[in-house]
C-alpha positions in Angstrom: -99.7 -75.9 -15.3 -95.9 -75.8 -15.9 -95.1 -75.9 -12.2 -97.4 -78.8 -11.6 -95.8 -80.7 -14.5 -92.2 -80.2 -13.5 -93.2 -81.1 -9.9 -94.5 -84.5 -11.0 -92.2 -85.5 -13.9 -88.5 -85.4 -14.7 -88.6 -83.6 -18.0 -86.6 -81.5 -20.5 -87.3 -78.0 -21.8 -88.5 -79.4 -25.1 -91.0 -81.8 -23.4 -92.3 -79.0 -21.2 -92.8 -76.7 -24.1 -94.7 -79.5 -26.0 -96.8 -80.2 -23.0 -97.7 -76.6 -22.5 -98.5 -76.0 -26.1 -100.7 -79.1 -26.2 -102.6 -78.0 -23.1 -103.1 -74.5 -24.4 -104.5 -76.0 -27.7 -106.7 -78.5 -25.9 -108.2 -75.9 -23.6 -109.0 -73.5 -26.5 -107.0 -70.6 -25.3 -108.6 -67.3 -26.4 -106.3 -64.4 -27.6 -102.5 -64.4 -27.6 -101.0 -67.7 -26.3 -98.4 -67.3 -23.5 -94.7 -67.6 -24.5 -94.1 -71.3 -23.6 -90.4 -71.0 -24.5 -89.8 -68.2 -22.1 -91.7 -70.1 -19.4 -89.5 -73.2 -20.0 -86.4 -71.1 -19.9 -87.5 -69.6 -16.6 -88.2 -73.1 -15.2 -84.7 -74.1 -16.3 -83.2 -70.9 -14.7 -84.9 -71.7 -11.4 -83.6 -75.3 -11.5 -86.9 -77.0 -12.0 -85.8 -78.3 -15.4 -82.3 -79.6 -16.1 -81.7 -81.3 -19.4 -78.3 -82.6 -18.5 -79.4 -84.1 -15.3 -82.4 -85.6 -17.1 -80.0 -87.1 -19.8 -77.7 -88.6 -17.1 -80.5 -90.2 -15.2 -82.2 -91.5 -18.4 -79.0 -92.9 -19.8 -78.1 -94.6 -16.6 -81.5 -96.2 -16.2 -81.5 -97.4 -19.8 -78.0 -98.8 -19.4 -79.0 -100.7 -16.3 -82.0 -102.1 -18.2 -79.6 -103.4 -20.8 -80.3 -101.0 -23.7 -77.5 -100.0 -26.0 -76.0 -96.7 -26.9 -77.9 -96.2 -30.1 -81.2 -96.7 -28.3 -80.2 -94.3 -25.5 -79.1 -91.6 -28.0 -82.4 -92.0 -29.9 -84.4 -91.7 -26.7 -82.5 -88.6 -25.6 -83.0 -87.0 -29.0 -86.7 -87.8 -28.9 -86.9 -86.2 -25.4 -85.5 -83.0 -26.8 -82.1 -83.1 -25.2 -79.7 -80.9 -27.2 -76.4 -82.1 -28.7 -74.2 -80.5 -26.0 -76.0 -82.3 -23.2 -76.0 -85.6 -25.1 -72.3 -85.2 -25.7 -71.7 -84.7 -22.0 -73.5 -88.0 -21.2 -71.7 -89.9 -24.0 -68.7 -91.1 -21.9 -71.2 -92.6 -19.4 -73.1 -94.4 -22.2 -70.0 -95.6 -24.0 -68.2 -96.9 -20.9 -71.1 -99.3 -20.1 -71.6 -100.8 -23.6 -70.6 -104.4 -22.8 -72.1 -104.3 -19.3 -75.5 -103.2 -20.7 -75.3 -105.8 -23.5 -74.7 -108.5 -20.9 -77.6 -107.2 -18.7 -79.9 -107.4 -21.7 -78.7 -110.9 -22.6 -79.2 -112.0 -19.0 -82.7 -110.6 -18.9 -83.6 -112.2 -22.2 -81.7 -115.4 -21.6 -79.4 -115.0 -24.6 -76.0 -116.7 -25.0 -74.5 -117.7 -21.6 -77.8 -117.4 -19.9 -79.8 -119.5 -22.4 -81.2 -122.8 -21.3 -80.0 -124.5 -24.4 -78.0 -123.7 -27.6 -80.5 -122.3 -30.1 -80.6 -123.3 -33.8 -79.5 -120.9 -36.5 -83.0 -119.2 -36.7 -83.2 -118.9 -32.9 -79.7 -117.4 -32.9 -80.6 -114.8 -35.5 -83.7 -113.9 -33.5 -81.6 -113.3 -30.4 -79.1 -111.2 -32.3 -82.0 -109.2 -33.8 -83.4 -108.5 -30.4 -80.1 -107.3 -29.2 -79.7 -105.0 -32.2 -83.2 -103.6 -31.7 -82.2 -102.9 -28.1 -79.4 -100.7 -29.5 -76.3 -102.9 -29.3 -73.9 -103.3 -32.2 -74.3 -106.4 -34.4 -70.8 -107.6 -33.7 -71.2 -107.5 -30.0 -74.7 -109.1 -30.3 -73.3 -112.0 -32.3 -70.4 -112.4 -29.9 -72.7 -112.8 -26.9 -75.3 -114.9 -28.7 -72.7 -117.4 -29.9 -71.5 -118.0 -26.3 -72.5 -121.4 -24.9 -75.0 -121.6 -22.1 -73.1 -121.4 -18.8 -70.0 -119.9 -20.3 -68.3 -117.1 -18.4 -69.7 -113.9 -19.8 -67.5 -111.8 -17.5 -64.6 -112.6 -19.8 -66.1 -110.0 -22.3 -65.8 -107.3 -19.6 -62.2 -108.2 -19.1 -61.4 -107.9 -22.8 -62.8 -104.3 -22.9 
């Protein structure tokens, strides 16, 4: 089961352990359950599971989708990536803060990509969406207050 799982999905040791424990429980294993932690460690030793590579790939994909640092860190923590691997990915996440915020704004038509200037309530909704996506409130307000058609790349130059 473990080999099939790591063959099909990019995963972490913690997710593999949770999967194996769930499958053992669902199938009503009789007797002593196998040591899932040792099995996950063996898979990591063989190179089938690499938490750091998983964290790098997940952080990069989430950044390209426009999700902010807080959201990326929460996702990595939820996936069971340990603090050392998260710390190793941190420079990648922090370097793309403005670019990912602009990607999110472009995708959701916020600020420079809006069709029209929103009213105060609409502006608050746009900022709230950006904050839920993991971006800082100050950056969200800065982008949301930009006029439609304004040069958003100027934010990248300021960074």
